[in-house]
Every structure is written in C-alpha cells, then in structure tokens.
N, CA, C and O of each residue as an XYZ file, in Angstrom:
692
protein
N       0.845     -1.181      0.000
C       0.000      0.000      0.000
C       0.882      1.233      0.000
O       1.981      1.245      0.555
N       0.362      2.277     -0.645
C       1.112      3.524     -0.688
C       0.158      4.711     -0.599
O      -1.029      4.609     -0.911
N       0.715      5.838     -0.164
C      -0.059      7.069     -0.021
C       0.275      7.982     -1.187
O       1.441      8.170     -1.532
N      -0.768      8.550     -1.790
C      -0.587      9.501     -2.881
C      -1.316     10.792     -2.560
O      -2.430     10.784     -2.035
N      -0.666     11.904     -2.885
C      -1.305     13.215     -2.795
C      -2.024     13.435     -4.119
O      -1.411     13.362     -5.184
N      -3.302     13.701     -4.051
C      -4.132     13.833     -5.241
C      -4.346     15.314     -5.545
O      -4.704     16.091     -4.660
N      -4.124     15.697     -6.797
C      -4.340     17.091     -7.183
C      -5.551     17.268     -8.093
O      -6.027     18.388     -8.279
N      -6.051     16.180     -8.658
C      -7.266     16.219     -9.487
C      -8.175     15.079     -9.053
O      -7.769     13.917     -9.069
N      -9.389     15.403     -8.668
C     -10.297     14.398     -8.119
C     -11.007     13.548     -9.163
O     -11.419     12.427     -8.863
N     -11.157     14.050    -10.372
C     -11.990     13.366    -11.362
C     -11.715     11.876    -11.480
O     -12.666     11.095    -11.438
N     -10.463     11.433    -11.625
C     -10.248      9.990    -11.769
C     -10.599      9.186    -10.516
O     -10.767      7.968    -10.583
N     -10.708      9.861     -9.389
C     -10.913      9.188     -8.109
C     -12.317      9.372     -7.555
O     -12.648      8.796     -6.518
N     -13.145     10.160     -8.221
C     -14.434     10.554     -7.646
C     -15.312      9.353     -7.275
O     -15.885      9.334     -6.185
N     -15.428      8.374     -8.138
C     -16.279      7.220     -7.847
C     -15.772      6.464     -6.609
O     -16.565      6.081     -5.749
N     -14.474      6.256     -6.523
C     -13.900      5.553     -5.372
C     -14.061      6.371     -4.096
O     -14.300      5.813     -3.026
N     -13.931      7.692     -4.205
C     -14.097      8.547     -3.033
C     -15.548      8.545     -2.555
O     -15.807      8.550     -1.351
N     -16.486      8.538     -3.490
C     -17.903      8.441     -3.116
C     -18.168      7.125     -2.390
O     -18.889      7.100     -1.393
N     -17.594      6.046     -2.882
C     -17.778      4.732     -2.248
C     -17.169      4.716     -0.847
O     -17.762      4.160      0.078
N     -15.989      5.321     -0.682
C     -15.344      5.377      0.637
C     -16.196      6.184      1.609
O     -16.414      5.761      2.744
N     -16.675      7.339      1.172
C     -17.515      8.168      2.027
C     -18.779      7.407      2.429
O     -19.175      7.429      3.595
N     -19.404      6.745      1.477
C     -20.611      5.970      1.761
C     -20.323      4.861      2.774
O     -21.102      4.652      3.705
N     -19.221      4.160      2.597
C     -18.833      3.084      3.514
C     -18.650      3.621      4.932
O     -19.115      3.014      5.897
N     -17.980      4.748      5.050
C     -17.714      5.312      6.379
C     -18.996      5.826      7.035
O     -19.205      5.614      8.229
N     -19.848      6.494      6.270
C     -21.109      6.989      6.825
C     -21.993      5.813      7.244
O     -22.618      5.853      8.304
N     -22.045      4.775      6.422
C     -22.858      3.592      6.741
C     -22.370      2.890      8.004
O     -23.153      2.232      8.689
N     -21.080      3.023      8.317
C     -20.533      2.390      9.528
C     -20.546      3.346     10.722
O     -19.892      3.095     11.734
N     -21.297      4.446     10.595
C     -21.521      5.409     11.680
C     -20.317      6.294     11.987
O     -20.205      6.825     13.092
N     -19.418      6.455     11.020
C     -18.315      7.396     11.227
C     -18.879      8.815     11.247
O     -19.795      9.142     10.492
N     -18.332      9.634     12.102
C     -18.779     11.019     12.210
C     -17.946     11.879     11.263
O     -16.921     12.443     11.647
N     -18.412     11.965     10.017
C     -17.677     12.726      8.999
C     -18.562     13.792      8.350
O     -18.320     14.206      7.216
N     -19.592     14.230      9.085
C     -20.408     15.333      8.613
C     -21.654     14.947      7.841
O     -22.362     15.825      7.349
N     -21.941     13.669      7.722
C     -23.113     13.206      6.981
C     -23.897     12.226      7.835
O     -23.360     11.619      8.762
N     -25.171     12.080      7.512
C     -26.028     11.126      8.208
C     -26.378      9.973      7.290
O     -26.578     10.155      6.089
N     -26.449      8.783      7.868
C     -26.867      7.602      7.105
C     -28.392      7.626      6.975
O     -29.075      8.066      7.900
N     -28.927      7.174      5.875
C     -28.206      6.678      4.698
C     -27.762      7.840      3.807
O     -28.515      8.787      3.583
N     -26.550      7.754      3.312
C     -25.986      8.758      2.416
C     -26.438      8.443      0.994
O     -26.320      7.304      0.542
N     -26.952      9.442      0.290
C     -27.337      9.211     -1.100
C     -26.127      9.412     -2.000
O     -25.186     10.123     -1.647
N     -26.163      8.782     -3.155
C     -25.054      8.951     -4.102
C     -24.957     10.401     -4.538
O     -23.858     10.892     -4.796
N     -26.088     11.098     -4.627
C     -26.072     12.508     -5.010
C     -25.361     13.352     -3.949
O     -24.588     14.247     -4.291
N     -25.614     13.078     -2.675
C     -24.935     13.814     -1.601
C     -23.423     13.617     -1.689
O     -22.658     14.573     -1.555
N     -23.002     12.390     -1.910
C     -21.570     12.099     -2.009
C     -20.960     12.801     -3.216
O     -19.888     13.396     -3.108
N     -21.624     12.739     -4.351
C     -21.126     13.398     -5.570
C     -20.985     14.900     -5.368
O     -19.969     15.491     -5.736
N     -22.005     15.512     -4.784
C     -21.976     16.964     -4.552
C     -20.824     17.327     -3.619
O     -20.115     18.305     -3.859
N     -20.636     16.551     -2.569
C     -19.550     16.841     -1.634
C     -18.198     16.832     -2.345
O     -17.425     17.782     -2.218
N     -17.910     15.764     -3.093
C     -16.599     15.669     -3.740
C     -16.452     16.696     -4.854
O     -15.343     17.150     -5.134
N     -17.545     17.064     -5.486
C     -17.491     18.123     -6.497
C     -17.088     19.444     -5.840
O     -16.287     20.199     -6.391
N     -17.646     19.716     -4.666
C     -17.297     20.935     -3.937
C     -15.842     20.914     -3.470
O     -15.183     21.954     -3.467
N     -15.340     19.765     -3.081
C     -13.960     19.649     -2.617
C     -12.955     19.767     -3.760
O     -11.816     20.180     -3.544
N     -13.369     19.409     -4.968
C     -12.453     19.378     -6.114
C     -11.763     20.718     -6.336
O     -10.555     20.753     -6.574
N     -12.504     21.817     -6.263
C     -11.901     23.124     -6.512
C     -10.834     23.449     -5.471
O      -9.753     23.926     -5.818
N     -11.128     23.195     -4.203
C     -10.143     23.462     -3.148
C      -8.878     22.630     -3.343
O      -7.770     23.123     -3.135
N      -9.044     21.382     -3.738
C      -7.890     20.506     -3.961
C      -7.093     20.989     -5.167
O      -5.865     21.075     -5.118
N      -7.796     21.300     -6.240
C      -7.113     21.681     -7.478
C      -6.432     23.042     -7.383
O      -5.471     23.299     -8.108
N      -6.917     23.925     -6.496
C      -6.279     25.230     -6.320
C      -5.229     25.223     -5.213
O      -4.550     26.227     -4.997
N      -5.091     24.094     -4.507
C      -4.070     23.991     -3.471
C      -4.484     24.503     -2.108
O      -3.641     24.607     -1.217
N      -5.757     24.828     -1.914
C      -6.229     25.272     -0.598
C      -6.472     24.096      0.341
O      -6.615     24.260      1.553
N      -6.515     22.915     -0.249
C      -6.780     21.697      0.513
C      -5.925     20.590     -0.081
O      -5.810     20.459     -1.299
N      -5.323     19.788      0.806
C      -4.567     18.613      0.377
C      -5.460     17.396      0.561
O      -6.189     17.299      1.548
N      -5.405     16.479     -0.376
C      -6.129     15.223     -0.263
C      -5.130     14.097     -0.421
O      -4.468     13.975     -1.452
N      -5.028     13.276      0.609
C      -4.124     12.131      0.594
C      -4.948     10.856      0.564
O      -5.903     10.701      1.325
N      -4.570      9.946     -0.323
C      -5.252      8.662     -0.434
C      -4.287      7.537     -0.116
O      -3.131      7.558     -0.537
N      -4.766      6.557      0.628
C      -4.038      5.308      0.814
C      -4.576      4.359     -0.242
O      -5.779      4.116     -0.333
N      -3.655      3.826     -1.039
C      -4.037      2.956     -2.147
C      -3.459      1.563     -1.967
O      -2.310      1.393     -1.560
N      -4.271      0.587     -2.274
C      -3.848     -0.808     -2.367
C      -4.056     -1.171     -3.830
O      -5.138     -1.604     -4.227
N      -3.010     -0.991     -4.626
C      -3.163     -1.075     -6.077
C      -3.978      0.117     -6.527
O      -3.582      1.260     -6.298
N      -5.116     -0.131     -7.168
C      -5.983      0.979     -7.566
C      -7.187      1.123     -6.637
O      -8.108      1.888     -6.924
N      -7.178      0.386     -5.523
C      -8.263      0.437     -4.535
C      -7.966      1.519     -3.498
O      -6.907      1.502     -2.870
N      -8.898      2.461     -3.316
C      -8.775      3.477     -2.277
C      -9.185      2.841     -0.954
O     -10.336      2.441     -0.779
N      -8.240      2.750     -0.031
C      -8.517      2.130      1.266
C      -8.660      3.153      2.386
O      -9.132      2.824      3.474
N      -8.255      4.385      2.122
C      -8.366      5.424      3.127
C      -8.077      6.783      2.527
O      -7.535      6.891      1.426
N      -8.449      7.827      3.271
C      -8.222      9.194      2.810
C      -8.190     10.126      4.013
O      -8.746      9.829      5.070
N      -7.533     11.244      3.825
C      -7.540     12.308      4.827
C      -7.317     13.621      4.092
O      -6.687     13.660      3.035
N      -7.845     14.695      4.671
C      -7.699     16.016      4.067
C      -6.974     16.957      5.018
O      -7.074     16.840      6.239
N      -6.251     17.879      4.430
C      -5.570     18.932      5.170
C      -6.054     20.248      4.594
O      -5.720     20.599      3.463
N      -6.839     20.975      5.372
C      -7.385     22.254      4.937
C      -6.459     23.364      5.427
O      -6.316     23.590      6.628
N      -5.841     24.045      4.480
C      -4.851     25.071      4.802
C      -5.547     26.391      5.094
O      -6.303     26.893      4.261
N      -5.299     26.954      6.264
C      -5.906     28.229      6.628
C      -5.313     29.319      5.738
O      -4.093     29.444      5.628
N      -6.176     30.100      5.111
C      -5.719     31.154      4.217
C      -5.765     32.539      4.830
O      -5.399     33.514      4.173
N      -6.206     32.650      6.076
C      -6.276     33.950      6.740
C      -4.871     34.441      7.055
O      -3.980     33.645      7.352
N      -4.677     35.746      6.991
C      -3.356     36.328      7.238
C      -2.814     35.936      8.610
O      -1.615     35.705      8.764
N      -3.691     35.860      9.599
C      -3.218     35.526     10.947
C      -3.220     34.022     11.217
O      -3.006     33.592     12.350
N      -3.465     33.221     10.168
C      -3.536     31.785     10.374
C      -2.742     30.960      9.383
O      -2.974     29.760      9.236
N      -1.792     31.613      8.696
C      -1.048     30.872      7.667
C      -0.095     29.835      8.256
O       0.546     29.087      7.517
N      -0.004     29.790      9.566
C       0.844     28.797     10.244
C       0.066     27.543     10.634
O       0.647     26.598     11.168
N      -1.243     27.523     10.372
C      -2.044     26.401     10.845
C      -2.861     25.763      9.723
O      -3.051     26.336      8.651
N      -3.333     24.556     10.018
C      -4.193     23.819      9.088
C      -5.109     22.924      9.906
O      -4.842     22.629     11.071
N      -6.191     22.502      9.273
C      -7.142     21.611      9.933
C      -7.139     20.254      9.248
O      -7.233     20.159      8.024
N      -7.031     19.217     10.047
C      -7.126     17.848      9.538
C      -8.610     17.502      9.483
O      -9.334     17.655     10.467
N      -9.049     17.036      8.319
C     -10.469     16.744      8.134
C     -10.674     15.376      7.499
O      -9.850     14.901      6.717
N     -11.762     14.774      7.847
C     -12.280     13.563      7.207
C     -11.255     12.443      7.058
O     -10.991     11.973      5.951
N     -10.688     12.026      8.172
C      -9.875     10.809      8.157
C     -10.842      9.644      7.992
O     -11.679      9.394      8.859
N     -10.722      8.943      6.886
C     -11.642      7.844      6.575
C     -10.843      6.611      6.176
O      -9.894      6.697      5.397
N     -11.239      5.463      6.720
C     -10.624      4.188      6.349
C     -11.752      3.221      6.005
O     -12.700      3.058      6.773
N     -11.639      2.590      4.853
C     -12.609      1.591      4.413
C     -12.751      0.536      5.510
O     -11.752      0.075      6.062
N     -13.984      0.156      5.826
C     -14.216     -0.791      6.922
C     -13.503     -2.122      6.711
O     -13.160     -2.797      7.682
N     -13.279     -2.506      5.469
C     -12.591     -3.778      5.198
C     -11.095     -3.698      5.481
O     -10.419     -4.726      5.518
N     -10.565     -2.477      5.682
C      -9.125     -2.280      5.871
C      -8.779     -1.706      7.242
O      -7.627     -1.340      7.476
N      -9.728     -1.622      8.134
C      -9.456     -1.036      9.452
C      -8.575     -1.950     10.291
O      -8.490     -3.154     10.053
N      -7.924     -1.349     11.276
C      -7.021     -2.044     12.201
C      -5.768     -2.562     11.499
O      -5.186     -3.565     11.914
N      -5.358     -1.875     10.438
C      -4.133     -2.247      9.716
C      -3.112     -1.110      9.694
O      -2.116     -1.189      8.976
N      -3.350     -0.064     10.466
C      -2.401      1.043     10.524
C      -2.593      2.096      9.453
O      -1.755      2.988      9.313
N      -3.671      2.018      8.695
C      -3.895      2.976      7.608
C      -4.162      4.371      8.154
O      -3.601      5.347      7.657
N      -5.010      4.476      9.168
C      -5.292      5.779      9.762
C      -4.034      6.429     10.307
O      -3.807      7.622     10.102
N      -3.220      5.654     10.997
C      -1.964      6.177     11.555
C      -1.033      6.641     10.442
O      -0.448      7.720     10.533
N      -0.894      5.840      9.400
C      -0.013      6.211      8.286
C      -0.504      7.481      7.595
O       0.299      8.344      7.239
N      -1.811      7.598      7.404
C      -2.358      8.804      6.780
C      -2.122     10.027      7.659
O      -1.784     11.096      7.152
N      -2.297      9.882      8.970
C      -2.065     11.007      9.875
C      -0.593     11.417      9.880
O      -0.287     12.609      9.900
N       0.311     10.457      9.862
C       1.736     10.793      9.823
C       2.083     11.516      8.525
O       2.879     12.455      8.533
N       1.499     11.089      7.422
C       1.771     11.750      6.141
C       1.141     13.135      6.094
O       1.734     14.057      5.533
N      -0.032     13.300      6.663
C      -0.655     14.617      6.655
C       0.201     15.594      7.466
O       0.280     16.776      7.132
N       0.836     15.105      8.523
C       1.749     15.959      9.290
C       2.968     16.339      8.457
O       3.420     17.482      8.513
N       3.500     15.401      7.689
C       4.635     15.717      6.807
C       4.235     16.762      5.764
O       4.992     17.690      5.478
N       3.059     16.603      5.211
C       2.574     17.571      4.218
C       2.398     18.953      4.851
O       2.711     19.970      4.232
N       1.898     18.983      6.077
C       1.717     20.259      6.770
C       3.059     20.948      7.002
O       3.192     22.151      6.777
N       4.045     20.188      7.450
C       5.383     20.763      7.662
C       5.960     21.301      6.351
O       6.576     22.367      6.327
N       5.758     20.564      5.273
C       6.278     20.988      3.968
C       5.645     22.305      3.523
O       6.216     23.024      2.704
N       4.483     22.616      4.054
C       3.801     23.863      3.730
C       3.933     24.878      4.865
O       3.127     25.800      4.985
N       4.950     24.696      5.687
C       5.275     25.594      6.794
C       4.114     25.788      7.763
O       3.905     26.887      8.277
N       3.367     24.729      8.008
C       2.288     24.778      8.995
C       2.827     24.178     10.288
O       3.351     23.064     10.294
N       2.698     24.914     11.369
C       3.259     24.458     12.641
C       2.195     24.054     13.660
O       2.522     23.619     14.764
N       0.932     24.197     13.291
C      -0.148     23.833     14.201
C      -1.253     23.137     13.416
O      -1.733     23.648     12.403
N      -1.643     21.972     13.898
C      -2.765     21.246     13.308
C      -3.895     21.177     14.324
O      -3.659     21.002     15.519
N      -5.117     21.315     13.841
C      -6.298     21.158     14.681
C      -7.239     20.168     14.004
O      -7.220     20.000     12.785
N      -8.052     19.525     14.816
C      -9.069     18.617     14.284
C     -10.132     18.425     15.343
O      -9.921     18.735     16.516
N     -11.275     17.912     14.923
C     -12.285     17.541     15.902
C     -12.874     16.199     15.516
O     -12.868     15.810     14.348
N     -13.380     15.506     16.512
C     -14.010     14.209     16.296
C     -15.119     14.029     17.325
O     -15.099     14.636     18.396
N     -16.057     13.209     16.990
C     -17.158     12.954     17.919
C     -16.581     12.405     19.229
O     -15.763     11.485     19.223
N     -17.013     12.974     20.327
C     -16.529     12.563     21.642
C     -16.785     11.073     21.854
O     -17.898     10.579     21.673
N     -15.719     10.372     22.243
C     -15.812      8.949     22.511
C     -15.524      8.056     21.323
O     -15.449      6.837     21.481
N     -15.357      8.626     20.128
C     -15.053      7.795     18.957
C     -13.672      7.161     19.092
O     -12.786      7.738     19.721
N     -13.481      5.981     18.509
C     -12.176      5.307     18.577
C     -11.028      6.144     18.004
O      -9.878      5.974     18.411
N     -11.328      7.036     17.072
C     -10.271      7.863     16.482
C      -9.554      8.697     17.536
O      -8.384      9.039     17.363
N     -10.241      9.028     18.625
C      -9.611      9.818     19.690
C      -8.362      9.138     20.226
O      -7.370      9.804     20.523
N      -8.402      7.823     20.353
C      -7.232      7.081     20.846
C      -6.073      7.207     19.865
O      -4.924      7.361     20.278
N      -6.366      7.142     18.578
C      -5.325      7.306     17.564
C      -4.698      8.690     17.679
O      -3.475      8.819     17.709
N      -5.527      9.718     17.743
C      -4.997     11.079     17.813
C      -4.124     11.272     19.053
O      -3.052     11.873     18.973
N      -4.573     10.773     20.174
C      -3.770     10.885     21.402
C      -2.440     10.145     21.257
O      -1.401     10.638     21.698
N      -2.473      8.967     20.641
C      -1.237      8.186     20.483
C      -0.233      8.890     19.578
O       0.967      8.621     19.648
N      -0.721      9.789     18.730
C       0.155     10.538     17.825
C       0.568     11.893     18.403
O       1.193     12.698     17.714
N       0.220     12.142     19.660
C       0.657     13.364     20.322
C      -0.310     14.526     20.254
O       0.055     15.643     20.619
N      -1.529     14.300     19.801
C      -2.522     15.374     19.778
C      -3.035     15.604     21.192
O      -3.250     14.660     21.953
N      -3.225     16.867     21.528
C      -3.691     17.266     22.847
C      -5.162     17.661     22.768
O      -5.592     18.316     21.818
N      -5.914     17.259     23.765
C      -7.321     17.658     23.807
C      -7.409     19.112     24.248
O      -6.883     19.486     25.296
N      -8.083     19.933     23.436
C      -8.258     21.345     23.765
C      -9.569     21.582     24.506
O      -9.690     22.526     25.286
N     -10.536     20.727     24.258
C     -11.824     20.890     24.923
C     -12.917     20.108     24.229
O     -12.708     19.461     23.203
N     -14.090     20.194     24.828
C     -15.249     19.471     24.302
C     -16.429     20.420     24.184
O     -16.596     21.343     24.981
N     -17.236     20.170     23.172
C     -18.470     20.923     22.972
C     -19.617     19.913     23.015
O     -19.653     18.990     22.200
N     -20.547     20.073     23.945
C     -21.659     19.119     24.011
C     -22.662     19.355     22.882
O     -22.764     20.457     22.343
N     -23.396     18.307     22.540
C     -24.510     18.408     21.586
C     -24.118     19.104     20.285
O     -24.883     19.908     19.752
N     -22.950     18.799     19.785
C     -22.396     19.492     18.618
C     -22.969     18.980     17.300
O     -23.179     19.759     16.370
N     -23.221     17.688     17.216
C     -23.665     17.096     15.951
C     -24.811     16.120     16.206
O     -24.979     15.594     17.306
N     -25.584     15.901     15.159
C     -26.686     14.949     15.228
C     -26.206     13.610     14.684
O     -25.609     13.548     13.609
N     -26.467     12.549     15.420
C     -26.174     11.195     14.953
C     -27.285     10.724     14.019
O     -28.361     11.319     13.973
N     -27.018      9.664     13.284
C     -28.013      9.121     12.353
C     -29.300      8.702     13.050
O     -30.365      8.699     12.431
N     -29.215      8.346     14.340
C     -30.422      7.943     15.072
C     -31.171      9.133     15.665
O     -32.174      8.953     16.355
N     -30.686     10.354     15.396
C     -31.344     11.563     15.876
C     -30.822     12.082     17.198
O     -31.163     13.197     17.593
N     -30.009     11.311     17.891
C     -29.447     11.765     19.164
C     -28.332     12.781     18.912
O     -27.767     12.854     17.821
N     -28.039     13.551     19.940
C     -26.974     14.549     19.845
C     -25.683     13.994     20.426
O     -25.694     13.223     21.385
N     -24.580     14.399     19.831
C     -23.261     13.954     20.291
C     -22.344     15.159     20.428
O     -22.436     16.125     19.670
N     -21.469     15.077     21.401
C     -20.478     16.122     21.575
C     -19.308     15.928     20.625
O     -19.157     14.877     20.003
N     -18.490     16.960     20.526
C     -17.261     16.855     19.744
C     -16.090     17.206     20.645
O     -16.210     18.027     21.555
N     -14.963     16.576     20.381
C     -13.727     16.857     21.100
C     -12.756     17.497     20.123
O     -12.538     16.989     19.023
N     -12.183     18.602     20.531
C     -11.241     19.339     19.686
C      -9.827     18.994     20.135
O      -9.507     19.025     21.323
N      -8.993     18.665     19.156
C      -7.598     18.317     19.397
C      -6.691     19.270     18.625
O      -7.091     19.857     17.620
N      -5.458     19.411     19.118
C      -4.441     20.168     18.390
C      -3.096     19.482     18.563
O      -2.883     18.692     19.483
N      -2.199     19.811     17.645
C      -0.823     19.326     17.757
C       0.101     20.389     17.191
O      -0.080     20.871     16.072
N       1.098     20.740     17.996
C       2.152     21.633     17.508
C       3.191     20.781     16.798
O       3.659     19.779     17.339
N       3.543     21.179     15.600
C       4.541     20.450     14.821
C       5.872     21.159     14.935
O       5.947     22.377     14.774
N       6.920     20.406     15.210
C       8.249     21.010     15.220
C       8.972     20.581     13.957
O       8.706     19.510     13.411
N       9.866     21.399     13.506
C      10.574     21.138     12.250
C      11.400     19.867     12.305
O      11.626     19.233     11.274
N      11.858     19.481     13.498
C      12.745     18.322     13.585
C      12.038     17.020     13.964
O      12.681     15.975     14.057
N      10.714     17.072     14.186
C      10.021     15.818     14.502
C       9.650     15.094     13.216
O       9.502     15.728     12.171
N       9.497     13.766     13.278
C       9.243     12.989     12.052
C       7.916     13.289     11.403
O       7.587     12.704     10.371
C-alpha cells in the first residue's frame, strides 16, 4: 500500500464516493447522516475538487493497487493571521481495511505535508468517545476541549465533539 497526494479528483471521484458511503454507513462522524445518497456524495466531492485543485486543501489517499482504502484532508488556513495552521479533516478508512495502521499512516503523512507547507499547528475535531480519539492521542494530539450536543447522529441523538491540536516542530518525524 502507498499514499498519494491527489491534485485532481476526477479519476478518483467514484472511489471517493464509495469510501464516504462506507464510512457513513458504519456510523463514522464525517459530517453526513446515514443513509448517504449517491447525489450527496457526488456533490460533496465536487465541492472539494476546486479546493484541492487550487491547493487550498490537500487530499491524501491510501491505495492498495488501484483500490482506495483510506483518505484524509488537510485544509490550509488562508487567513493572514492563520497561515501557520491547518485543519485535519475527514480521516476515513474503508471498513474492510481497518485495524491495519492505515489511519496512523495517513495522519503521519498529513503531518509531513503540513510541515512541507510551513504549517506548525494542526487542529481537528471528532465525535466525543469515537475510537479515532485514541489514535490522535497516540500521535501526540492534545485535547483542547469538548463541545456538548455538537452534531446529530443518524439515530437523531446529539453527540459532543472533542477538539484536538498538535504543535509540529521542524525536527520531529
């Protein structure tokens, strides 16, 4: 398996829609509610395409041959007072490939990409209590706080979100 930075989404759109659908169907908190329609997935990736193609957002894919097994995004802050930071978004791993280190590898690569773009601070949020929190902590992310009732789950209940950050140093891997 290898990680590729994608600059044009068109060749990958169908696989990305399938990955998003798989993650939403497995109750991942990635901003959508199950059941996800194919139109919702298409619209989302169409909206992301411009940001990726203009360099405002990085999209990293974990590939097993031509199979997309995972993805993560790095949204680069464009504000004058925020050019040192970026937000990690939508870490997704295909359910058939979980527990194989894909999420960790994608997070390590997203940190390398952030450093290459002179970003020294990463932020992210995840649904409070999700397994991803353990991964983020193991990679040195610090909990900044929690917001209750932040998002609606597919069953209609409310869930909190936990905000994490990590300061990147130039000499860390």
